[in-house]
N, C-alpha and C positions, 0 to 999 in steps of 0.2 A: 589208343584216344586218352588222351589225359585225365587225370582224373581232377575236377572242378576245386577249387580254393574255395574254401568258405569266407564268405565275408562279415570283417567282423568291425565293431564300432570304430572308427577314427579317434586316434591317439592324439590329443593335444596336449603342447606345454605346456603346464604351468602358467597362469595369468601373471603379469606383473604384479607385485606389490602393490602401486596403483590402482588395479583394475579386479583386483580381487573382488566379487561381489558378497565373497563371504565374511569380510570385517566389516563391521561396521562403516557407514560412511560420516567423514567428519562435518562434512556441509550437508543439511537436508538436500532433496530431491525438490526443484520449483514445481509450487502448484500447477496442475492443470486448466489448459484454459475452462473447462468444464466447473472445476470449484472455483477460478477466480472471477467468474460469471456470476455464479451463485452469491460468491461475498457481496460483489456489487449489485447485486437484486435485491440482497436482503436490506443494505446497507442504504441503497438510493431511491428502488422502485418496487419494493413488495408489496405495498397496500395501496389502495385505491380510494379517493375520498367518493362514494357513491352519489352516481348523478352527474360526475364530469369524470375529464378525462385526467387529474390532477394526481399524480402519483408520489408517494415517500417513501423511505424508510427506517428502520432501528437510526440511522444518523441521526434524522430529524427527532425521532422519538427521545432518544439518548442525551440530546443536548438540552431537557429540560433539567434534567438532574442538576441540581445547584452545586456549581464549584467542581464537580468531576464530569461532567457529563458532555461537554468539547473536547475532553483529553481525553475520556476513553473512546469516542468517534474516531479522533484524530490517530488516535494509537491503531486504531482495528482499517483505518485507511492506510497508513501505510503498509502494511500487508501485499497492496497490491504495486507497490511501489517495489518494495523488499523482491515481489517475485520478478520484475522485470529487469531490476538489476542482476540478479541472480542468474536469469537468462541471457545478458549479455547484450541487453537493450543498450543501442546509441546515448549517449550521455545527455545529448538535446531532448531526445523523450523522457527520459527519468527528471529532465529539467521543467519540463511542461507539466509532467505530472507534480512535481514540488508545486509547483506555481498555481494548478490546480486545487492542490489542497490548503494551500497557503491563502486562496482568497476566500474559500468557503469555511475554513476556519477562523477568517480573522474578521467575517464577517459576522460568523456562528457566535463569538464573544459578546456581541451588542445581543440588546435582549429583544424580543419578539424576530426585529429584522432577522439577524441570525437565524431564525430558523426557517422564515417564509427564505431565506440564502441556502439553507441544506435542500430545500424542496425545489429552488430553482434552478441551482447549480450543478447538483449533483457529478460532484467530484468524484467519485467511484467508478460511475459508467463513463465520465469522461474518459478516465485513467484505463480504465477495462479497452474502451476502443481503442486508446495510444498503443496500448500493447500487443493487441492484435493484429493492428493494421501494418505495425513496422516490421517487415521481415526480421525475422530472430538470426541472430548468429551465435554458435557457443565460441566462447573464446574466454582465456583466462583473466581474471581481471587484474591489472597492475595496481604497484601503489596509488599510481593517481586517482583510478577508480576508487579506491579506499578514500582519499582525501578528499575526491568529490561528494559522496554518499555523506562522510562526517558533514563536510561544510556543510552541503544543503540537509540533512538532519537540525546541526546547530541551528542554521537563519531559523527554519518551522517553529523549533521549539522557541525562539528569541522572537520570534513574529505572537507566537501563542502568549507567551507569560508577557507581552507587551503592555496589553490592557492592565494585565493584574497590577504590571508596576505601575504603572499610570494611577491605578487608581490608590494602591498603597501612599503613592507621592502625595497624592491631591489631600488625603485624608489627615498625613501627617503636616502639609500646609498649613491649611485650616487655622484659622484662634478660635481660642474657647469665648464663647459670647457671654462673660460680664461684664 
């Protein structure tokens, strides 16, 4: 009868440099669905007006800070769009997400109406629902993807800055009352 050979742990070859987990990753891991849902909840529907079914979040509250409130809310809203892009969401989904933000943030620049728009439109909740609805495919982003994201971000910045540029133009074009 032969003597049994002791079973030892499997010896694996070293991971390629691109898969070595001991080295810090250059790109941050995409946020989990739970984290993105938490962000959408806090920004869009964390609080409820007592006695009603009207929900609102920090997005509507931050908008009350003159000058920078809407900009801060817009930056926080871009986190879900960035997570969708990192996951390899289709360009059309990212475009729809950007349009959701454009609608809310453009209306958000209008006093009073903007606050109502934040409560009614809920762009972050819409974007989260778009993200989890689409089947995600892991793929490497090409230069066209980068170009698309940069162009969409620039369009968003232009849409956000347009009301301020218009106000500066109107103030400079007024004649003195002498």
